[in-house]
C-alpha positions in Angstrom: -25.0 -6.5 -11.6 -26.9 -9.5 -10.5 -30.7 -9.1 -10.9 -31.9 -12.6 -10.1 -32.6 -13.8 -6.6 -30.7 -17.0 -5.6 -31.4 -19.5 -3.0 -27.7 -19.8 -1.9 -24.7 -17.7 -2.8 -21.1 -17.4 -1.6 -19.5 -14.1 -0.6 -15.8 -14.4 -1.2 -13.7 -11.9 0.9 -10.2 -11.0 -0.3 -8.7 -7.5 0.3 -12.0 -6.2 1.9 -11.8 -7.6 5.5 -14.7 -5.8 7.1 -18.5 -6.3 7.5 -19.7 -2.8 7.0 -20.0 -0.8 3.8 -18.9 -3.8 1.7 -20.1 -3.8 -1.9 -20.0 -7.5 -2.7 -21.5 -8.5 0.7 -24.3 -6.0 0.2 -25.2 -7.4 -3.2 -24.9 -11.0 -2.0 -27.2 -10.4 0.9 -29.7 -8.5 -1.3 -29.9 -11.1 -4.0 -29.2 -14.3 -2.0 -31.7 -15.8 0.4 -28.8 -17.6 2.1 -25.2 -16.2 2.1 -22.2 -18.2 3.0 -19.1 -16.1 3.6 -15.6 -17.4 2.9 -12.0 -16.3 3.0 -9.2 -18.4 1.4 -5.5 -18.1 2.5 -3.9 -18.4 -0.9 -1.2 -21.1 -0.8 0.2 -19.9 -4.1 1.1 -16.7 -2.2 1.8 -18.1 1.2 4.2 -20.8 0.1 6.6 -18.2 -1.4 6.7 -16.1 1.8 8.9 -16.6 4.9 7.3 -18.3 7.9 7.3 -15.0 9.8 5.5 -12.4 7.7 3.8 -9.4 9.3 1.3 -9.1 6.5 0.1 -12.7 7.0 -0.3 -12.0 10.7 -2.2 -8.8 10.0 -4.5 -10.6 7.7 -4.9 -13.5 10.2 -6.0 -11.2 13.0 -8.3 -9.2 10.7 -9.9 -12.4 9.4 -10.4 -13.7 12.9 -12.1 -10.4 13.9 -14.3 -10.5 10.8 -15.3 -14.1 11.6 -16.3 -13.1 15.1 -18.2 -10.1 13.8 -20.1 -12.2 11.3 -20.9 -14.8 13.9 -22.3 -12.0 16.2 -24.5 -10.9 13.3 -25.9 -14.5 13.0 -23.5 -15.7 10.3 -20.0 -17.1 10.0 -16.8 -16.9 7.9 -15.4 -20.1 6.5 -11.6 -19.7 6.6 -9.9 -22.1 4.2 -6.5 -22.5 2.6 -5.4 -23.6 -0.8 -5.5 -22.3 -4.4 -8.7 -20.2 -4.7 -8.9 -21.1 -8.4 -10.0 -24.6 -7.3 -11.2 -23.9 -3.7 -13.9 -21.5 -4.6 -15.5 -23.5 -7.4 -15.3 -26.7 -5.3 -16.9 -24.9 -2.3 -19.7 -23.5 -4.5 -20.4 -27.1 -5.7 -20.3 -28.5 -2.2 -22.7 -25.9 -0.9 -24.8 -26.0 -4.0 -24.4 -22.2 -4.3 -25.7 -20.8 -7.5 -23.4 -17.7 -7.6 -20.3 -16.2 -6.0 -19.9 -12.6 -5.1 -16.7 -10.7 -4.6 -15.1 -7.3 -5.1 -12.9 -6.3 -8.1 -9.1 -6.7 -7.9 -7.0 -4.8 -10.4 -3.6 -6.6 -10.3 -2.8 -8.7 -13.3 -2.4 -12.0 -11.3 -5.6 -11.4 -9.5 -7.5 -10.7 -12.7 -6.2 -13.9 -14.2 -7.2 -15.8 -11.0 -10.7 -14.3 -11.1 -11.1 -15.2 -14.8 -10.1 -18.8 -14.1 -12.7 -18.9 -11.2 -15.4 -17.4 -13.4 -14.7 -19.9 -16.2 -14.9 -22.9 -13.7 -18.1 -21.6 -12.2 -19.7 -21.0 -15.7 -18.7 -24.5 -16.7 -20.7 -25.8 -13.7 -23.7 -23.5 -14.5 -22.8 -21.0 -11.8 -21.9 -17.3 -12.0 -19.3 -14.9 -10.6 -20.4 -11.4 -9.8 -17.8 -8.8 -9.0 -18.2 -5.2 -7.8 -16.2 -2.0 -7.3 -15.2 -1.6 -3.7 -11.6 -0.6 -3.0 -11.6 2.6 -5.1 -14.0 5.5 -5.8 -13.5 5.5 -9.6 -12.1 2.5 -11.6 -11.1 1.4 -15.1 -12.8 3.7 -17.7 -14.9 5.8 -15.2 -12.6 8.8 -15.4 -11.3 9.5 -18.9 -10.0 12.4 -21.0 -12.3 14.3 -23.3 -11.0 12.1 -26.1 -12.1 9.0 -24.0 -8.5 7.9 -23.2 -7.0 7.1 -19.8 -5.2 9.9 -18.1 -1.4 9.7 -17.7 -0.9 12.9 -15.8 -2.2 13.3 -12.2 -3.4 16.9 -12.1 -5.9 16.7 -15.0 -7.0 13.3 -13.7 -7.6 14.8 -10.3 -9.6 17.6 -11.7 -11.8 15.2 -13.7 -12.1 13.0 -10.7 -13.3 15.8 -8.5 -15.7 17.1 -11.2 -17.3 13.6 -11.4 -17.6 13.0 -7.6 -21.0 13.2 -6.1 -22.5 12.1 -2.8 -23.6 8.9 -4.5 -20.0 7.7 -5.0 -19.2 7.9 -1.2 -22.5 6.6 0.1 -22.0 3.5 2.3 -23.5 0.2 1.4 -26.2 -0.5 4.0 -25.1 -4.1 4.7 -26.7 -4.0 8.1 -30.2 -4.0 6.6 -29.8 -7.5 5.1 -27.9 -9.5 7.7 -30.8 -11.9 8.2 -29.7 -13.7 5.0 -26.3 -14.7 6.5 -25.9 -18.5 6.8 -25.1 -19.4 10.4 -22.2 -21.6 11.4 -19.4 -22.3 13.9 -16.6 -23.4 11.6 -13.0 -23.5 13.0 -10.5 -20.8 12.4 -7.1 -22.1 11.4 -4.2 -21.0 13.6 -1.1 -19.4 12.2 0.7 -22.7 12.8 -2.0 -24.5 10.7 -1.0 -22.1 7.9 2.7 -23.0 8.4 3.4 -19.5 9.7 4.8 -18.1 13.0 3.9 -15.0 15.0 5.8 -11.9 14.4 6.4 -8.6 16.3 3.3 -7.1 14.6 1.3 -6.2 17.7 4.3 -4.9 19.6 4.7 -2.3 16.8 1.4 -0.8 17.9 -0.3 -1.9 14.7 -3.9 -2.7 15.4 -5.4 -5.1 12.8 -9.1 -5.5 11.8 -11.8 -3.0 11.3 -11.7 -2.1 15.0 -8.0 -1.1 14.6 -8.8 0.9 11.5 -11.5 2.9 13.3 -9.1 3.8 16.1 -6.6 5.2 13.5 -9.4 7.0 11.6 -10.7 8.7 14.8 -7.2 9.6 15.9 -6.3 11.1 12.5 -9.5 13.1 12.1 -8.5 14.9 15.4 -5.3 16.2 13.8 -6.2 16.3 10.1 -6.1 20.2 10.1 -2.4 19.9 10.6 -1.9 17.3 7.9 -0.8 19.5 5.0 2.0 21.0 7.1 2.9 18.0 9.2 2.9 15.1 6.7 6.4 15.6 5.3 8.2 15.4 8.7 8.9 11.8 9.8 9.8 12.7 13.4 6.3 13.9 14.1 2.8 12.3 14.1 1.6 13.9 10.9 0.3 11.1 8.6 -2.8 9.0 8.9 -1.1 5.5 9.3 -4.1 4.1 7.5 -2.3 2.7 4.5 -2.2 -0.9 5.7 -5.9 -0.7 6.5 -6.7 0.5 3.0 -4.5 -2.2 1.6 -6.5 -5.0 3.2 -9.8 -3.3 3.2 -10.3 -3.1 7.0 -11.5 0.4 6.3 -13.8 1.6 3.5 -12.4 4.0 1.0 -15.8 5.7 0.9 -15.6 6.5 4.6 -12.2 8.1 4.2 -13.2 10.1 1.1 -16.4 11.3 2.8 -14.3 12.6 5.7 -11.8 14.3 3.4 -14.3 15.6 0.9 -16.8 17.0 3.3 -13.9 18.7 5.0 -13.0 20.6 1.9 -16.1 22.8 2.3 -15.5 26.4 3.3 -13.7 27.0 6.7 -12.5 23.4 6.9 -8.8 24.1 6.4 -6.2 22.8 3.9 -5.6 19.5 5.7 -8.7 17.8 4.3 -7.9 18.9 0.8 -4.3 17.6 1.0 -5.5 14.2 2.3 -8.2 13.9 -0.4 -5.4 14.6 -2.9 -3.5 11.6 -1.6 -6.6 9.4 -1.8 -7.0 10.5 -5.4 -3.4 9.5 -6.1 -4.4 6.0 -5.0 -7.2 5.8 -7.5 -4.9 7.2 -10.2 -2.3 4.5 -9.7 -4.9 1.8 -9.7 -6.3 2.9 -13.0 -2.7 3.2 -14.4 -2.1 -0.5 -13.5 -5.4 -1.6 -14.9 -4.9 0.2 -18.3 -1.2 -0.5 -18.5 -0.5 -3.8 -16.8 3.0 -4.0 -18.4 4.2 -1.5 -15.8 4.5 -4.4 -13.3 7.8 -5.3 -14.9 8.5 -2.5 -17.4 9.0 1.2 -17.4 5.8 3.2 -18.2 8.0 5.2 -20.6 9.5 2.7 -23.0 12.6 4.8 -23.7 13.6 4.3 -20.1 13.0 0.5 -19.9 16.5 -0.6 -20.7 18.7 2.1 -19.2 22.1 0.6 -18.6 22.2 0.9 -14.8 25.5 -0.4 -13.4 23.6 -2.2 -10.6 26.4 -2.4 -8.1 25.2 -5.3 -5.8 27.4 -4.1 -2.9 25.9 -0.6 -3.1 22.4 -2.1 -3.2 23.1 -4.2 -0.2 24.4 -1.2 1.7 21.2 0.6 0.8 19.1 -2.3 2.0 20.9 -2.4 5.3 20.9 1.3 6.0 24.7 1.9 5.8 25.1 4.2 2.9 26.7 7.0 5.0 23.8 9.3 4.3 21.9 9.5 7.7 18.4 10.2 6.4 18.6 7.4 3.9 20.0 5.0 6.5 17.5 5.9 9.1 14.6 5.4 6.6 15.9 2.0 5.6 16.4 0.9 9.2 12.9 2.0 10.0 11.6 -0.2 7.1 13.7 -3.2 8.2 12.6 -2.8 11.8 8.9 -2.0 11.5 7.8 -2.8 7.9 6.8 0.8 7.5 8.4 3.8 6.0 7.2 7.4 6.0 6.0 8.6 2.5 8.5 11.5 2.3 11.3 9.0 3.1 10.1 6.6 0.4 10.7 9.3 -2.1 14.1 10.2 -0.7 15.5 6.6 -0.6 14.0 5.7 -4.0 15.7 8.7 -5.6 18.9 7.9 -3.8 19.0 4.3 -5.0 18.3 5.2 -8.6 19.9 8.6 -9.1 22.9 8.3 -6.6 23.6 4.6 -6.6 22.4 4.0 -10.2 20.6 0.8 -9.4 17.5 -0.2 -11.4 14.3 1.0 -9.7 12.9 -2.6 -10.0 15.5 -3.8 -7.5 14.2 -1.3 -4.9 10.6 -1.9 -5.8 11.1 -5.7 -5.1 12.8 -4.9 -1.8 9.9 -2.7 -0.7 7.4 -5.4 -1.8 9.2 -7.9 0.6 9.3 -5.5 3.6 6.3 -3.2 3.6 3.3 -4.3 5.6 1.2 -1.9 3.5 2.6 -3.1 0.2 0.2 -2.4 -2.6 1.4 -3.2 -6.1 -0.2 -0.2 -7.8 1.1 2.4 -5.3 4.5 0.8 -4.9 5.0 0.6 -8.6 3.7 4.0 -9.2 5.8 5.6 -6.5 9.0 3.9 -7.6 8.5 4.8 -11.2 7.7 8.4 -10.2 11.0 8.7 -8.2 13.0 6.9 -11.0 11.5 9.2 -13.7 10.4 6.2 -15.7 6.7 6.5 -14.9 3.7 8.5 -16.0 3.7 12.1 -14.6 7.0 11.3 -13.0 9.7 13.5 -11.4 11.7 14.8 -14.4 15.0 12.9 -14.6 17.0 16.2 -14.2 15.3 16.9 -10.8 17.3 14.8 -8.4 16.8 14.9 -4.6 19.8 16.0 -2.6 19.8 13.7 0.4 21.5 16.2 2.7 19.2 19.1 1.9 16.2 16.8 2.1 17.4 15.7 5.5 18.0 19.3 6.7 14.5 20.4 5.5 12.4 17.5 6.8 14.3 16.4 9.9 16.0 19.6 10.9 16.8 18.7 14.5 17.6 15.1 13.6 15.0 13.6 15.9 14.1 10.9 13.3 17.7 10.2 12.4 18.8 9.8 16.0 15.9 7.3 16.6 17.2 4.9 14.0 20.9 5.7 13.7 22.0 5.8 17.4 25.6 6.0 16.3 24.9 9.6 15.6 23.0 10.3 18.8 25.7 12.7 20.1 26.5 14.3 16.8 25.9 18.1 16.8 22.8 19.2 14.8 24.9 21.2 12.3 26.8 18.1 11.3 24.1 15.4 11.7 22.9 15.5 8.1 26.5 15.2 6.7 28.7 13.7 9.5 31.7 13.5 7.2 31.9 17.3 7.4 32.6 17.2 11.1 35.9 18.8 12.0 38.5 16.4 13.5 38.3 18.0 17.0 34.5 17.5 17.1 34.9 13.9 16.1 37.6 13.3 18.7 35.5 14.9 21.4 32.6 12.5 20.8 34.7 9.5 20.1 33.6 9.3 16.5 35.6 7.6 13.8 34.2 8.0 10.3 34.1 4.6 8.6 34.0 2.8 11.9 31.5 4.5 14.2 29.4 5.2 11.1 30.0 4.6 7.4 31.7 7.2 5.2 29.4 8.3 2.3 29.1 5.5 -0.3 29.1 8.0 -3.1 29.7 11.7 -3.7 26.2 13.1 -4.4 27.4 15.8 -6.8 29.4 13.3 -9.0 26.6 10.7 -8.8 24.1 13.3 -9.9 26.2 14.2 -13.0 26.4 10.5 -13.9 22.6 10.1 -13.6 22.0 13.1 -15.9 24.3 11.5 -18.5 22.6 8.1 -18.0 19.1 9.4 -18.5 20.0 12.1 -20.9 21.2 9.5 -23.5 17.6 8.4 -24.1 
């Protein structure tokens, strides 16, 4: 941690787009007499994206709100574009800033970027200070009794909970030091300036920025008592919908853990505990990625890294487009394609289906999710896919394979979610909705349904596909 006081420092915002309870900003304001805030739209990322990308628009709106908030507090946010590896050192030189403050990032590419920036700053006699902000515990903070990283969730969770104190969820009092903000009225680039175009983001009822995050927090806390029972049913409002805000740091993880943890006290109900469990999973996957960066492109379990998946491209395309003939899978994939969001239970179902039923390498599905999800987070996406594919740490055993029909019957019993995204089945009787190929001929004729035309026939036979998967994985 920085101990010296500096005349002028930069605070570099990345995936922490809020003013309050911000670790790096707090330390920058505390140790810098003058603090210039900056955000850089990274061209090395933007140039590889389509012109219309909901994530870019979410970031743009959130950055604009952050800029306005900083200006109202007497400061400003310089919003630049380029390669941060050169932009940040050059800006520090132009401003004659003695140090740069930012929060930790745990992804391999981001770590390499920060190392490059740190080296450039050092060469010029400046320093880079980084801080923990997006997780509660990081890196080596939660280890086994033999001082090794955990690879199973439950013992990690138990150690995590044992270590947790009120100190770890205490908010950073940024508001006490705002007088150090450097004033300014710099221009905010438009989406067009970035080479991007508006999307349907706002019409999807996604509210960017810290203000949007707080709306979702307050709404969720009103129904958190029902979370444990409601979270697995995609047709009802059971989850928090905060994943995109956690991803871009428009909400503080400490605020959320406080709400969940304090709620686990006696008489609070099981919803708080279940939600805290999900937040701990997030920390778990972050530390897995940090300790084992090879998981970005390889199976955590080496014996499963080169499984001879058939990788049928036509089957993969049918999965991507939501036309596999399995209604719950198709509805989930259509939800993703339409909105950039997929319910967590459905993520497990479609991932299992792609790997265990269609026998397509999990990395194909992981890449597709990375392209489509607004809340895409490398550690969680990789961890979730490797869990479903049975290749990861503490993963679903390969011989436990989701049956898409029984999953559908259990978690969308009346078919409300399926009918929303697969309107071809809107008139299908409940008893046949989850497996429409089982409909008697007279029922099909009465509703004008032709299997293979009105709606696809099943792309695979689940029972046979399951047997093939057991053989495929069992060879290892």
